[in-house]
C-alpha positions as a Markdown table, in Angstrom:
| # | Residue | x | y | z |
|---|---|---|---|---|
| 1 | Met | 0.0 | 0.0 | 0.0 |
| 2 | Asn | 1.5 | 3.3 | -1.0 |
| 3 | Leu | 2.0 | 6.3 | 1.3 |
| 4 | Arg | -0.8 | 8.4 | -0.3 |
| 5 | Lys | -3.4 | 5.7 | 0.0 |
| 6 | Ser | -2.4 | 5.1 | 3.6 |
| 7 | Leu | -2.8 | 8.8 | 4.4 |
| 8 | Lys | -6.2 | 8.9 | 2.8 |
| 9 | Ile | -7.4 | 5.9 | 4.9 |
| 10 | Leu | -6.0 | 7.5 | 8.1 |
| 11 | Ile | -7.7 | 10.9 | 7.4 |
| 12 | Phe | -10.9 | 9.2 | 6.6 |
| 13 | Ser | -10.7 | 7.2 | 9.9 |
| 14 | Ile | -10.0 | 10.4 | 11.9 |
| 15 | Val | -12.9 | 12.4 | 10.2 |
| 16 | Ser | -15.3 | 9.5 | 10.7 |
| 17 | Thr | -14.4 | 9.3 | 14.4 |
| 18 | Val | -14.8 | 13.0 | 14.9 |
| 19 | Leu | -18.2 | 13.0 | 13.1 |
| 20 | Phe | -19.4 | 10.0 | 15.1 |
| 21 | Ala | -18.3 | 11.6 | 18.4 |
| 22 | Gly | -19.9 | 14.9 | 17.4 |
| 23 | Gly | -23.1 | 13.2 | 16.5 |
| 24 | Ala | -23.1 | 11.3 | 19.8 |
| 25 | Leu | -22.5 | 14.5 | 21.7 |
| 26 | Ala | -25.3 | 16.3 | 19.9 |
| 27 | Gln | -27.6 | 13.4 | 20.5 |
| 28 | Ala | -26.7 | 13.3 | 24.2 |
| 29 | Asp | -27.1 | 17.1 | 24.4 |
| 30 | Ser | -30.5 | 16.9 | 22.8 |
| 31 | Lys | -31.7 | 14.7 | 25.6 |
| 32 | Glu | -30.7 | 17.4 | 28.1 |
| 33 | Lys | -31.9 | 20.4 | 26.2 |
| 34 | Ser | -34.9 | 21.4 | 24.0 |
| 35 | Ile | -35.4 | 24.1 | 21.5 |
| 36 | Gly | -38.3 | 25.1 | 23.7 |
| 37 | Gly | -36.0 | 25.9 | 26.6 |
| 38 | Ala | -35.5 | 24.8 | 30.2 |
| 39 | Glu | -39.3 | 24.3 | 30.8 |
| 40 | His | -38.9 | 20.9 | 29.1 |
| 41 | Glu | -36.5 | 19.7 | 31.9 |
| 42 | Met | -37.7 | 16.9 | 34.2 |
| 43 | Asn | -37.9 | 19.1 | 37.2 |
| 44 | Ile | -39.9 | 22.1 | 38.6 |
| 45 | Tyr | -37.9 | 24.5 | 40.7 |
| 46 | Gly | -35.3 | 21.8 | 40.9 |
| 47 | Val | -37.7 | 19.3 | 42.4 |
| 48 | Lys | -37.5 | 15.8 | 40.8 |
| 49 | Ile | -39.3 | 12.6 | 41.1 |
| 50 | Gly | -37.8 | 10.4 | 43.9 |
| 51 | Met | -36.3 | 13.4 | 45.9 |
| 52 | Ser | -36.5 | 13.1 | 49.7 |
| 53 | Val | -38.6 | 15.6 | 51.6 |
| 54 | Pro | -35.6 | 17.7 | 52.9 |
| 55 | Ala | -34.0 | 17.8 | 49.4 |
| 56 | Ala | -37.3 | 18.9 | 47.7 |
| 57 | Leu | -38.1 | 21.6 | 50.2 |
| 58 | Glu | -34.6 | 23.0 | 50.0 |
| 59 | Ala | -34.8 | 23.0 | 46.2 |
| 60 | Val | -37.9 | 25.1 | 46.2 |
| 61 | Phe | -36.5 | 27.4 | 48.9 |
| 62 | Arg | -33.4 | 28.1 | 46.9 |
| 63 | Asn | -34.7 | 28.1 | 43.3 |
| 64 | Ala | -37.9 | 30.1 | 44.0 |
| 65 | Asn | -35.9 | 32.7 | 46.0 |
| 66 | Arg | -37.9 | 32.2 | 49.1 |
| 67 | Lys | -37.0 | 34.4 | 52.1 |
| 68 | Ala | -36.1 | 33.6 | 55.7 |
| 69 | Gly | -39.2 | 32.3 | 57.4 |
| 70 | Gln | -40.5 | 30.8 | 54.1 |
| 71 | Glu | -38.6 | 27.5 | 54.4 |
| 72 | Lys | -41.8 | 25.5 | 54.9 |
| 73 | Pro | -44.7 | 25.1 | 52.4 |
| 74 | Asp | -47.8 | 27.3 | 52.7 |
| 75 | Ala | -50.1 | 24.3 | 53.3 |
| 76 | Met | -50.0 | 20.6 | 53.8 |
| 77 | Arg | -52.5 | 17.7 | 53.8 |
| 78 | Lys | -52.5 | 13.9 | 54.0 |
| 79 | Glu | -54.1 | 11.9 | 51.3 |
| 80 | Gly | -54.2 | 8.6 | 49.5 |
| 81 | Lys | -54.8 | 5.1 | 50.9 |
| 82 | Gly | -54.4 | 5.2 | 54.6 |
| 83 | Glu | -53.5 | 8.9 | 54.3 |
| 84 | Glu | -49.9 | 7.8 | 53.8 |
| 85 | Asp | -49.0 | 10.4 | 51.2 |
| 86 | Ile | -48.5 | 14.1 | 51.9 |
| 87 | Arg | -49.3 | 16.9 | 49.5 |
| 88 | Val | -47.7 | 20.3 | 50.1 |
| 89 | Leu | -48.7 | 23.6 | 48.5 |
| 90 | Tyr | -46.7 | 26.7 | 47.7 |
| 91 | Asn | -48.7 | 29.8 | 46.8 |
| 92 | Asp | -47.4 | 32.9 | 44.9 |
| 93 | Leu | -44.1 | 31.5 | 43.6 |
| 94 | Pro | -42.6 | 33.5 | 40.8 |
| 95 | Glu | -44.1 | 31.2 | 38.1 |
| 96 | Gly | -47.3 | 30.3 | 40.0 |
| 97 | Gln | -48.7 | 27.7 | 42.4 |
| 98 | Leu | -46.7 | 24.6 | 43.1 |
| 99 | Gln | -48.0 | 21.3 | 44.5 |
| 100 | Val | -45.7 | 18.4 | 45.5 |
| 101 | Val | -46.9 | 15.0 | 46.6 |
| 102 | Phe | -44.6 | 12.7 | 48.7 |
| 103 | Ala | -45.3 | 9.0 | 48.5 |
| 104 | Gly | -45.4 | 7.5 | 52.0 |
| 105 | Gly | -44.6 | 11.0 | 53.2 |
| 106 | Arg | -41.0 | 10.5 | 52.1 |
| 107 | Phe | -40.3 | 10.7 | 48.4 |
| 108 | Val | -41.6 | 12.9 | 45.6 |
| 109 | Lys | -44.0 | 11.1 | 43.3 |
| 110 | Glu | -45.9 | 14.1 | 41.7 |
| 111 | Ile | -45.1 | 17.7 | 41.0 |
| 112 | Val | -47.6 | 20.2 | 39.5 |
| 113 | Leu | -47.1 | 23.8 | 38.6 |
| 114 | Thr | -50.1 | 25.9 | 37.8 |
| 115 | Tyr | -48.8 | 28.9 | 35.8 |
| 116 | Thr | -49.7 | 32.5 | 36.8 |
| 117 | Ser | -48.5 | 33.9 | 33.5 |
| 118 | Arg | -49.3 | 31.2 | 30.9 |
| 119 | Pro | -46.7 | 30.4 | 28.3 |
| 120 | Thr | -47.9 | 29.5 | 24.8 |
| 121 | Ile | -47.2 | 26.4 | 22.8 |
| 122 | Glu | -45.1 | 28.6 | 20.5 |
| 123 | Asp | -43.0 | 29.7 | 23.4 |
| 124 | Leu | -42.2 | 26.1 | 24.3 |
| 125 | Arg | -42.0 | 24.9 | 20.6 |
| 126 | Leu | -44.8 | 22.4 | 21.1 |
| 127 | Pro | -46.7 | 21.1 | 18.1 |
| 128 | Ser | -50.3 | 22.0 | 17.8 |
| 129 | Ser | -51.2 | 18.3 | 17.1 |
| 130 | Ser | -49.7 | 14.9 | 16.3 |
| 131 | Asp | -50.9 | 15.3 | 12.7 |
| 132 | Ile | -48.2 | 14.3 | 10.2 |
| 133 | Gly | -48.8 | 17.6 | 8.4 |
| 134 | Val | -47.6 | 19.5 | 11.4 |
| 135 | Ala | -44.5 | 17.3 | 11.7 |
| 136 | Thr | -43.5 | 17.9 | 8.0 |
| 137 | Ser | -44.4 | 21.6 | 7.9 |
| 138 | Gly | -40.8 | 22.7 | 8.2 |
| 139 | Glu | -41.3 | 24.4 | 11.5 |
| 140 | Arg | -39.0 | 23.3 | 14.3 |
| 141 | Tyr | -40.9 | 21.6 | 17.2 |
| 142 | Asp | -39.9 | 19.4 | 20.1 |
| 143 | Asp | -40.9 | 16.1 | 18.6 |
| 144 | Arg | -40.7 | 14.0 | 21.7 |
| 145 | Tyr | -44.3 | 14.7 | 22.7 |
| 146 | Thr | -47.6 | 13.0 | 22.0 |
| 147 | Val | -50.5 | 15.3 | 21.7 |
| 148 | Gly | -54.1 | 14.4 | 22.8 |
| 149 | Phe | -56.8 | 15.5 | 25.2 |
| 150 | Val | -57.2 | 15.2 | 28.9 |
| 151 | Asp | -60.5 | 13.2 | 28.6 |
| 152 | Ser | -63.3 | 12.3 | 26.1 |
| 153 | Lys | -64.9 | 15.8 | 26.5 |
| 154 | Lys | -61.9 | 17.3 | 24.7 |
| 155 | Gln | -62.1 | 20.5 | 26.6 |
| 156 | Glu | -58.3 | 20.5 | 27.5 |
| 157 | Lys | -55.3 | 19.5 | 25.4 |
| 158 | Leu | -52.4 | 17.5 | 26.7 |
| 159 | Trp | -48.8 | 17.2 | 25.6 |
| 160 | Trp | -46.8 | 14.4 | 27.2 |
| 161 | Arg | -43.5 | 12.4 | 27.0 |
| 162 | Asp | -42.1 | 9.6 | 29.1 |
| 163 | Glu | -38.6 | 8.9 | 30.2 |
| 164 | Ser | -37.1 | 5.9 | 32.0 |
| 165 | Asp | -35.6 | 6.5 | 35.5 |
| 166 | Gly | -34.1 | 3.1 | 36.2 |
| 167 | Asp | -36.8 | 0.7 | 37.4 |
| 168 | Tyr | -39.8 | 3.0 | 36.5 |
| 169 | Lys | -40.8 | 5.7 | 34.1 |
| 170 | Val | -41.5 | 9.4 | 34.6 |
| 171 | Arg | -44.0 | 11.4 | 32.6 |
| 172 | Leu | -43.8 | 15.1 | 31.9 |
| 173 | Ser | -46.9 | 16.8 | 30.6 |
| 174 | Phe | -48.3 | 20.2 | 29.7 |
| 175 | Arg | -52.0 | 20.9 | 30.0 |
| 176 | Ser | -53.7 | 23.6 | 27.9 |
| 177 | Gly | -56.4 | 26.1 | 29.0 |
| 178 | Asn | -60.0 | 25.1 | 28.9 |
| 179 | Val | -62.3 | 25.5 | 25.9 |
| 180 | Leu | -65.2 | 26.6 | 28.0 |
| 181 | Lys | -63.3 | 29.0 | 30.2 |
| 182 | Asp | -60.5 | 30.5 | 28.2 |
| 183 | Gly | -62.0 | 31.5 | 24.9 |
| 184 | Gln | -60.9 | 31.1 | 21.3 |
| 185 | Leu | -57.1 | 30.6 | 22.0 |
| 186 | Trp | -57.7 | 28.1 | 24.8 |
| 187 | Trp | -55.5 | 25.4 | 23.2 |
| 188 | Gln | -52.6 | 27.7 | 22.5 |
| 189 | Thr | -51.9 | 28.6 | 26.1 |
| 190 | Leu | -50.5 | 26.3 | 28.8 |
| 191 | Ala | -52.2 | 26.2 | 32.2 |
| 192 | Gln | -50.1 | 23.5 | 33.9 |
| 193 | Lys | -46.8 | 21.6 | 33.9 |
| 194 | Ala | -46.8 | 18.3 | 35.7 |
| 195 | Ile | -44.2 | 15.6 | 36.4 |
| 196 | Thr | -45.4 | 12.3 | 37.7 |
| 197 | Val | -44.5 | 8.6 | 38.0 |
| 198 | Leu | -45.9 | 7.0 | 34.9 |
| 199 | Pro | -49.5 | 5.7 | 35.5 |
| 200 | Gly | -49.1 | 2.0 | 36.0 |
| 201 | Asp | -45.5 | 2.2 | 37.4 |
| 202 | Glu | -46.5 | 3.2 | 40.9 |
| 203 | Lys | -45.6 | -0.3 | 42.3 |
| 204 | Lys | -42.3 | -0.2 | 40.6 |
| 205 | Phe | -41.6 | 3.3 | 42.0 |
| 206 | Lys | -42.5 | 2.1 | 45.6 |
| 207 | Lys | -40.3 | -0.9 | 45.2 |
| 208 | Ala | -37.4 | 1.3 | 44.0 |
| 209 | Met | -38.0 | 3.7 | 46.9 |
| 210 | Glu | -38.4 | 0.8 | 49.4 |
| 211 | Leu | -41.8 | 2.0 | 50.4 |
């Protein structure tokens, strides 16, 4: 094999390796970030599924810029079977009202933010529907989401995606406004962001948390 041919093979190998590494990095980065911004991350005010009570309360205190004397939630109640779960409520946070549910009173299993100033689906780069025409329109959308309705009444739209967290899956969803309450543009504004253990994976979650 002559020197020129050997150099071509070496250069091709280097370029291929760089392109592969770059593609892998871009793919990994795309899992962390969205063109719609940080609102697509699997946390709210730093609170994540599976967090302990102290870690979750500290995350809200720090990330919501709470002041001294506001370390605790604004309200709390027991719920669920045997009233083993605890739901806490934070009012008047910078983005709205926050509810966090602790399974067995110990670990986060549900996080819900009700927006005060509602973002639009355009702000978050969410598609208006799952129709293939939307997907091929040339506009850039976060294509990880399934789009449907909250229930058979079709009064509220829902965007959701699921991610594996070891032994169980976590669902992130956005809920639109209501067709009866919010007028003509009800489906273009987002009323809530929620992060929950995937329905059906509750037993897996409890086993992983040793509850």
